N, C-alpha and C positions, 0 to 999 in steps of 0.2 A: 342818670343816663347808667343804661345796661354797661359794663365792661365786658368782653368777649368770654372773658372767663367764668363771668355770673351765668352768662346765659347756654357754657359748656361748647364751646365750638371748639374745632380743629385748627390749626390755622398751617396750611401747605405755603409756601413762603419758596414762588420759584425766581421771583429778582426781577430784574428789567425783562421783559418777554420781547422786546424788539430785538435780541439776538439767541431765542429761543432757538433748536433745534428740536422741531414737534413729526414726531414718527408715528406710524399705525404700528399697532400690534393686534396680537391675536389672544383671545381671552377664550375659551371656550373650556377649561376649567373652572376657571372663576365663573365662567352664567355656572356652571351647574354646580356649585358650589352654596350660590344663591340662590338658583332656585329649589336647593334641597334643603336648605334653610328655612325656605318661606313654604313648601308644600307639608315638608316631614317635622321639621324644626316647629313649625309655627309662627317663626319670627318673620309676618308677612310683608314684602314688597312690592306687591302688587301683580305679580301673573296670573294670569287667569286660571283661571276652577279648573278647567280640563286639563291644562297642564300640571294643575298642582295634583288632581286624581291622578294620575299617570302616572306621576312619579310617587305617590302615597302605593299604589297599586304596588311598582316593582319592588319598594324598597326591603328589604332583608332584616327577618327579625333582630331585633334590639336597635332598628336605627335610631328610633329619636334618644334613645340612651345614648348613642352613640354623638347625637350633635347638640345632645343637651347644653354641654359648657360652650357652644358657641351660639346659642339661638336665643338669651335672654335679651331682651329690646334692651335695658339697663346696661350692656357691657358691649364692648366692641374692638376689647383688646386681648389677641390670639397669639399665642406664638409662631414665631416667622416662619418655621417646617412645618407647618399648617397650611398656609395660604397658598393656594397655586399663582406664582408669578408669570404676569403676562409674558407672553414670546415675541420677538420681532419678526420670526419666521415662523407657517407652520409647522405645526410638531405631532405626530399624531397622538391622540389622547391616550392613548393603552400604552406609548411610552412614558408619557406625562405622570399615569397612575402610578407604573411599574417603579416610576423615583422616586416616588412620594410612599407606596409600599416598602420599598427600602429601605426609608428614614432609620435614622439608628436611635432605636427607644432611649438612648441616655444621652442622646440629645433633644429628645423631647423633654426629657426629666429636666434637664438641665437650665432651657429654655424657660421652662414652668418656675421653676424655683427663682432663675435673677428677672423674671419679669412678674413676680408677687413675691420679693427678699423673703426667699426662703418660706413660705408659708401661701402652697396655693389653697386657695378659698375651696368649699365644698364644691359648687359645681364642677372643679376639676381632680376631685378626687379619687375617682376612677381610674383617670387616667395617667394620675402621678403613682397610684399601686401599681397598677401593669399596664407599664406606656405599649409593652409589643401589643396585648392584647387590645387594648384600647385603638392603636393604631392600625389594626387590623380590621377591626369594623368600622372605624372611619371610610378610608379605603374602598373597603365592600360596598361604603352607602352611596359613596360617587361612583364607582363603576357601575353598580345597577341604576345609579341616576343615568348616568351619559349612555347606555345601553335605550335608555328611553328619547333620552335626549336628541342622539345622532342625528336622527331626517328630520328633526327641524333644525338643526343647525344648519343644515345641507339647504334645507327649504328656507332659512335665512339671507344667501348667496346676495339676493337683488338688494336686500334691506343693508347688507354688510359694504355692496357697490357702491352704494347714493352715498352711504357714510363717508367711505373714503371718499369719495368725489366732493363733500360738503367739507371735512378739512383739510383738504389738500389744496381748494378754493380759497379757503381762509388762511392759510401758511403764505400762500402765493400772494396776494393782497394784503397782507401785513395784517391781519383782521383777527390775530392770535388772542387778545385780551375778548374781544367781544364773541370770540368763540368761547371760551374759558366758562362763560357767564350761561354758556345755552347747556353743556353737559350734565349736572347734577341739581335737580330741581331746588332742591332742597337749600344749594351752597351760592354762597355771594364773592365774587371776587373785586377786586379791587386793591390798587397800588402794590400790582404784583404778588397779594396773599389770596391763596383761593381760602374759604372761611366755610366753614359747615357744621351745623347741630352734629354733635358726639357727646354721648353720655360720658366716653374715658378722654377726654379734649388730652391732647397732643400737640406739639409742636415740629413739622415736621420742613426741612432746607433742603434744597434742592441741591445733589454733591458739583454736578456737574451743569454741562448745559443743554442737557436735553432729556426731551420727556417724551415717555413711552405711551399714547392713549390708545386705549384697547375696548371698543365697543363693544357690548355684552347685547345678546336675545334675553331680556329680563326683563321684571318689573319695573315700574316707571321709578320706584322708591330704593332702586339698589344701586347700590358704587362701594370700590373700594380702592384706595390707595396706598401705596407706601414705597420703600427705598431700597433695591436690593444692588448691592457691589456702590457702583461709580453711577446706577440709574435712575430716575423717579418713572413712576408709571402710574395711570389715574386708568382705573377700570370703570365704565359709565354705559348707561342703558341708550341705545342706538338709537336716532330718531328716525319714527317709521314702525318703533318696532308693535306700534299695537294696530297697523295694518295688518303684520303679519299674526296677532292671534285674532283678531276679527276673520282674517281666512280663513284658519283653522279648527275656529269656533264653526263658523257657519259652515262648512262644508271642509267633509273628510277625506283627503287626500291619501291617506295612506291607505297601503294595499290592504293591511291585512282587518284595517279597520272597516273598510268599505264589503270584506265579504263577509266578515264571521260578527262588526257593529264594535262599538270603542268598547263596552264593557268587558268583552269575549274576550278583545284582544289586547284591552290588559291583561286581564287575568293569565291569557296563556305564558305572554310575556313576564310573569312574574312568578310563574313556574320553572325558571332557571335551575330551580332544584327541587326535589320531592318537596310537598306543603299538608300538612291536615288542611282541614275542609275550616276548624275553626283559624288556624294562623292565615288561608287565604282571607277570609272575613276581616278579621286583623286587621288585614295588610290591606286591603283595598275599602274599608269602610263603608263597604254598603250592606252591610246587615248580613246573616248566618242565613236566613230563608232565600235572601234574593242571591246570596252566592250558591245555593245549595241549586236552584233553579239553573242558573247562567251552567255551571257543571254539570247539571242532567244534562243540558242541552250539547253541550261541547262534548261528553262520553255518548250520547245519541250518532254524533257525525265522528265518532272515534280520532276524537284529536289528546280527549285525557283520559288515561286510565290511573284506576283506585288499585293500591295493595295493599295487603295488613302487613300490619311489621309491629311484633309485637301486639299489644293493647289498641297504638292507634292506627288509623287506617291514610295514607300518604296517597297521595294525587299527584301524578306528573306528566308530563307532555308523552304524547305520542309519538314515533318516527315519522309519522304520517303528518302532526302537528309543524313539527322539525322542517319537513320538506314544503309545510305550505307557507311558514315564515319566511325560509330562503329566498321562496318563489317570490313572495310580495314583499322585501327588503325594502 
């Protein structure tokens, strides 16, 4: 018989669930990190391709390098200061991003050395050599991803409302134990312990008697957990999120996409700063000729403009495009 350690299982010990106080939390930025790792980092977690494509188009230069240390499927451990912790009450994501951006680079470096016994592995070398620059790149990826994902998060309010009702009913009827078995598809809950496969297994214990459950609008294989101070939290894919995936794939309710088409809408969103045609094609992943074609149509509509800067030609949005995006946001 295989032991938990043999099959690499992280154990989250919740103790006796009968007296457990379960609260619902909010995890928009945790969701964004999960989706960015899926779309840009290549750590597939079941997000729909339409969402992944939109995030890739909006990703700033160097995004893959910034997410590289977190994206390996062979590793799951990262410094605490980098993981967005779900909150008890809604908090504006820009506020969360600014707090993350204000992280002391010395704290990141100290946590890297503590986590890896003073010898951060190769994948963390860029962060260890220049933590300030790496942090800036990391937060920029999350900020760009949030700009794309924010309308989808708002669109998922009904999914979140139903999930809150489901969790509430389970708590009221004393069904926390069966509820825990439904949150993460790869996890197993027995005798007060949540067990889930993990390439870098560890053991966590509930510090108090309160657990924050934070549903995410993410792929079905996403999930995160942790302990922050006296509170433990678990972020998991909300039940019914698949219907949201289907709805966004089947019909485009985003106003800008409805007017100019999803590819050109994604290109316009990616142009939050001037880019070369090559950079835009690399971000979009749809090939130079296809990108050129769509840019020509956008230029015909006076939504983008080209400007020579030195030896390169930069593409940027026009005021007309900004006004259109504001109108259809």
